[in-house]
C-alpha positions as CSV (number, residue, x, y, z in Angstrom):
1,M,0.0,0.0,0.0
2,K,1.3,3.4,-0.8
3,F,1.2,4.8,2.7
4,F,3.1,1.7,4.1
5,N,6.4,2.7,5.6
6,K,9.1,0.3,6.9
7,S,9.3,2.4,10.0
8,L,5.7,1.3,10.8
9,A,6.9,-2.3,11.1
10,G,8.5,-1.8,14.5
11,P,5.5,0.0,16.1
12,G,3.2,-2.4,14.2
13,F,4.7,-5.3,16.0
14,I,3.5,-3.8,19.4
15,I,0.2,-2.5,18.1
16,L,-0.8,-5.7,16.3
17,N,0.1,-7.9,19.2
18,T,-2.0,-5.7,21.5
19,I,-4.9,-6.1,19.1
20,R,-4.3,-9.9,19.2
21,I,-4.8,-10.0,22.9
22,M,-7.9,-7.9,22.6
23,N,-9.2,-10.2,19.9
24,I,-8.8,-13.2,22.1
25,I,-10.5,-11.5,25.0
26,A,-13.4,-10.4,22.8
27,L,-13.8,-13.9,21.3
28,L,-13.8,-15.4,24.8
29,A,-16.6,-13.0,25.7
30,V,-18.5,-14.1,22.6
31,I,-18.2,-17.7,23.7
32,A,-19.3,-16.9,27.2
33,A,-22.3,-14.9,25.9
34,S,-23.3,-17.8,23.6
35,W,-23.4,-20.3,26.5
36,V,-25.4,-17.8,28.6
37,M,-27.9,-17.6,25.9
38,I,-28.0,-21.4,25.5
39,V,-28.9,-21.8,29.1
40,K,-31.6,-19.1,29.1
41,T,-33.0,-20.4,25.8
42,F,-33.3,-23.9,27.3
43,V,-35.3,-22.5,30.2
44,V,-37.7,-20.2,28.3
45,S,-37.9,-21.2,24.6
46,K,-39.9,-24.1,23.2
47,F,-37.6,-24.4,20.2
48,F,-34.5,-25.0,22.2
49,F,-32.8,-27.2,19.6
50,F,-32.6,-24.7,16.8
51,D,-31.7,-21.7,18.9
52,G,-29.2,-23.8,20.9
53,T,-27.6,-25.1,17.6
54,S,-27.0,-21.5,16.4
55,H,-25.4,-20.6,19.7
56,V,-23.1,-23.7,19.6
57,I,-22.0,-22.8,16.1
58,T,-21.2,-19.3,17.2
59,S,-19.3,-20.6,20.2
60,S,-17.4,-23.1,18.0
61,T,-16.5,-20.4,15.5
62,G,-15.1,-18.2,18.3
63,I,-12.9,-21.1,19.5
64,F,-11.6,-21.7,16.0
65,L,-10.7,-18.1,15.6
66,I,-8.9,-18.1,18.9
67,V,-6.8,-21.0,17.8
68,S,-5.9,-19.2,14.6
69,E,-4.6,-16.3,16.6
70,F,-2.0,-18.5,18.3
71,P,1.1,-19.7,16.5
72,L,-0.2,-23.2,16.7
73,F,-1.1,-25.6,13.9
74,R,0.6,-23.3,11.4
75,S,1.0,-25.9,8.7
76,Y,-2.7,-26.9,9.1
77,F,-3.9,-23.4,8.4
78,I,-1.5,-23.1,5.5
79,R,-2.9,-26.2,3.8
80,N,-6.6,-25.9,4.7
81,W,-7.3,-22.2,5.7
82,P,-4.9,-20.0,3.7
83,L,-6.9,-16.9,4.5
84,L,-6.0,-17.4,8.2
85,S,-2.4,-18.4,7.5
86,P,0.7,-16.3,8.1
87,N,0.8,-15.3,4.4
88,S,-2.6,-13.5,4.7
89,G,-3.8,-10.5,6.5
90,F,-6.7,-9.9,9.0
91,V,-9.5,-9.3,6.6
92,T,-11.1,-12.7,6.9
93,L,-10.7,-12.6,10.7
94,G,-12.3,-9.1,10.8
95,V,-15.2,-10.1,8.7
96,A,-15.8,-13.3,10.8
97,M,-15.7,-11.2,14.0
98,I,-18.2,-8.8,12.6
99,I,-20.6,-11.6,11.6
100,L,-20.3,-13.1,15.1
101,G,-21.1,-9.7,16.7
102,V,-24.1,-9.2,14.5
103,S,-25.3,-12.7,15.4
104,I,-24.9,-12.1,19.1
105,L,-26.8,-8.7,19.1
106,G,-29.5,-10.2,16.8
107,H,-30.5,-12.7,19.5
108,L,-31.3,-9.9,22.0
109,N,-34.5,-9.3,20.2
110,K,-35.9,-12.6,21.3
111,E,-37.9,-13.1,24.5
112,A,-35.6,-15.9,25.8
113,T,-32.6,-13.6,25.6
114,S,-34.1,-10.3,26.5
115,Q,-33.0,-8.2,29.4
116,E,-35.8,-9.4,31.6
117,S,-35.0,-13.1,30.9
118,L,-31.2,-12.8,31.1
119,G,-31.0,-10.3,34.0
120,L,-29.1,-7.1,33.9
121,A,-25.6,-8.6,34.6
122,F,-25.8,-11.3,31.9
123,W,-27.5,-8.9,29.4
124,R,-24.5,-6.5,29.8
125,I,-22.1,-9.4,29.1
126,V,-24.0,-10.3,25.9
127,I,-24.4,-6.8,24.5
128,S,-20.9,-5.7,25.4
129,S,-19.3,-8.8,23.8
130,G,-21.3,-8.2,20.6
131,I,-20.3,-4.5,20.4
132,V,-16.6,-5.1,21.2
133,V,-16.2,-7.9,18.7
134,I,-17.8,-5.8,15.9
135,V,-15.5,-2.8,16.7
136,L,-12.4,-5.0,16.8
137,G,-13.5,-6.6,13.5
138,F,-13.3,-3.3,11.7
139,I,-10.0,-2.5,13.4
140,N,-8.5,-5.7,12.2
141,I,-9.6,-5.0,8.6
142,V,-8.1,-1.5,8.7
143,C,-4.8,-2.7,10.3
144,S,-4.6,-5.4,7.6
145,Y,-4.2,-2.7,4.9
146,I,-2.0,-0.4,6.9
147,F,0.6,-2.8,8.0
148,R,1.2,-4.6,4.8
149,D,3.5,-4.2,1.7
150,P,2.1,-5.9,-1.4
151,H,5.2,-5.1,-3.4
152,T,7.4,-7.3,-1.2
153,G,4.7,-9.7,-0.2
154,I,4.8,-8.7,3.5
155,S,1.4,-9.2,5.2
156,A,0.1,-7.8,8.5
157,R,0.5,-11.2,10.1
158,M,4.2,-11.2,9.2
159,V,4.6,-7.8,10.8
160,R,2.8,-9.0,13.9
161,S,5.1,-12.0,14.2
162,Y,8.5,-10.5,13.3
163,G,8.1,-6.7,13.3
164,A,10.9,-4.8,11.5
165,V,12.7,-8.0,10.4
166,A,9.7,-9.4,8.5
167,A,11.4,-8.8,5.2
168,Q,14.4,-10.9,6.2
169,K,12.2,-13.6,7.5
170,L,10.2,-13.6,4.3
171,G,13.4,-14.1,2.2
172,G,14.9,-16.8,4.4
173,S,12.0,-18.8,5.7
174,D,10.6,-21.7,3.7
175,I,7.2,-21.6,5.4
176,Y,6.0,-18.4,3.7
177,R,7.3,-19.5,0.3
178,S,5.5,-22.9,0.7
179,S,2.3,-21.2,1.8
180,S,2.2,-18.8,-1.2
181,T,3.1,-21.6,-3.6
182,H,0.4,-23.9,-2.1
183,S,-2.2,-21.1,-2.4
184,R,-1.4,-20.5,-6.0
185,K,-1.6,-24.2,-6.7
186,S,-4.9,-24.5,-4.8
187,F,-6.7,-21.7,-6.7
188,H,-5.0,-22.1,-10.2
189,L,-6.0,-25.0,-12.3
190,G,-4.4,-25.1,-15.7
191,R,-5.6,-27.1,-18.6
192,S,-3.0,-29.8,-17.9
193,D,-4.4,-30.1,-14.3
194,T,-7.9,-31.0,-15.5
195,L,-8.9,-33.7,-17.9
196,P,-6.6,-34.9,-20.6
197,S,-7.2,-33.6,-24.1
198,Y,-7.8,-36.1,-27.0
199,H,-7.5,-33.5,-29.7
200,T,-4.3,-32.8,-31.5
201,S,-2.9,-29.3,-31.4
202,P,-3.7,-27.2,-34.5
203,K,-0.1,-26.1,-34.7
204,T,1.2,-29.7,-34.7
205,S,-1.3,-30.8,-37.3
206,T,-0.5,-27.9,-39.6
207,T,3.2,-28.6,-39.3
208,T,2.6,-32.3,-40.2
209,E,0.5,-31.4,-43.2
210,T,3.1,-28.9,-44.4
211,R,5.8,-31.6,-44.2
212,Q,3.6,-34.0,-46.1
213,H,2.9,-31.6,-49.0
214,Q,6.5,-30.4,-49.4
215,P,8.1,-31.8,-52.6
216,R,10.9,-34.1,-52.0
217,L,14.3,-33.2,-53.6
218,P,15.7,-35.9,-56.0
219,L,18.7,-37.8,-54.7
220,N,21.2,-38.8,-57.3
221,I,23.5,-41.6,-56.1
222,S,26.3,-42.5,-58.4
223,G,27.1,-46.1,-59.2
224,P,30.4,-48.0,-58.5
225,V,33.5,-46.6,-60.1
226,N,35.0,-49.0,-62.7
227,V,38.7,-49.3,-61.9
228,D,40.9,-49.8,-65.0
229,N,43.6,-52.3,-63.8
230,A,45.4,-52.0,-67.1
231,Q,45.8,-48.2,-66.6
232,F,47.5,-48.7,-63.2
233,G,49.4,-51.9,-64.0
234,K,51.9,-50.1,-66.3
235,F,53.3,-48.2,-63.4
236,A,54.0,-51.5,-61.5
237,K,55.9,-52.8,-64.5
238,S,57.8,-49.6,-65.3
239,P,61.6,-49.9,-64.7
240,D,61.7,-46.2,-63.6
241,V,59.6,-46.9,-60.5
242,E,61.6,-48.6,-57.7
243,R,60.2,-50.0,-54.5
244,P,61.8,-48.8,-51.3
245,G,64.1,-51.2,-49.6
246,V,63.3,-53.3,-46.6
247,V,65.8,-51.2,-44.6
248,F,63.7,-48.1,-45.1
249,H,60.6,-49.9,-44.1
250,H,62.0,-50.9,-40.8
251,Q,63.2,-47.4,-40.1
252,H,59.8,-45.8,-40.8
253,P,58.8,-43.6,-37.8
254,A,55.4,-45.2,-37.7
255,L,56.9,-48.5,-36.6
256,F,59.0,-47.0,-33.8
257,G,56.5,-44.5,-32.5
258,G,58.4,-41.5,-33.9
259,R,61.8,-42.7,-32.5
260,I,64.5,-43.2,-35.0
């Protein structure tokens, strides 16, 4: 992002880790509020199963997001939840927190979870958890764009983990390279990754047809040369031609490896 500065990486390490603690506290409050509403719904509502299931899902989502905030199961999130992996920002986390907050506050309109049914103390826990988690959701989204550098591939999670040395960790660590490679392989399916093609390439077929229609050049191969023995025999019988002596043959350098 154009207003990202490397000097923000150091303070961003402190700011983002503070927000991480606040995220965990807010998600714990959401889990507590969900179980409070489960108990009150069981007492008052006649449709306990459906209301209770929605609260259980909200509580389970809160637990899952808390686990993603800790540096645990990093390889699992890289393979199965890349938007919550170290290579991504906090946009998915922020959107999920906003949805949880809206769901919590939406249940306050029901009779089973009204202020009269919950009591003032529990009602305050529910409404405060919903408001806080919504506010923190927007803060996470904003911080995800502030503390990132798309030109170098540094995400806000990397800044939260390593601070000012995030660029060095990005260049030397294999986990971020493997996560980005796995994400590209997961969301990019080329033609060779799908079904095999049974059609020949037009370029290949055109080349084959061109070769078939090209005229072949004539190849002229000469026959065996007739050797005239009478022509060369006169030199063998000529008295002017003398054969070298045996002495010269034995002194030839080829027989002695060049030593004479």
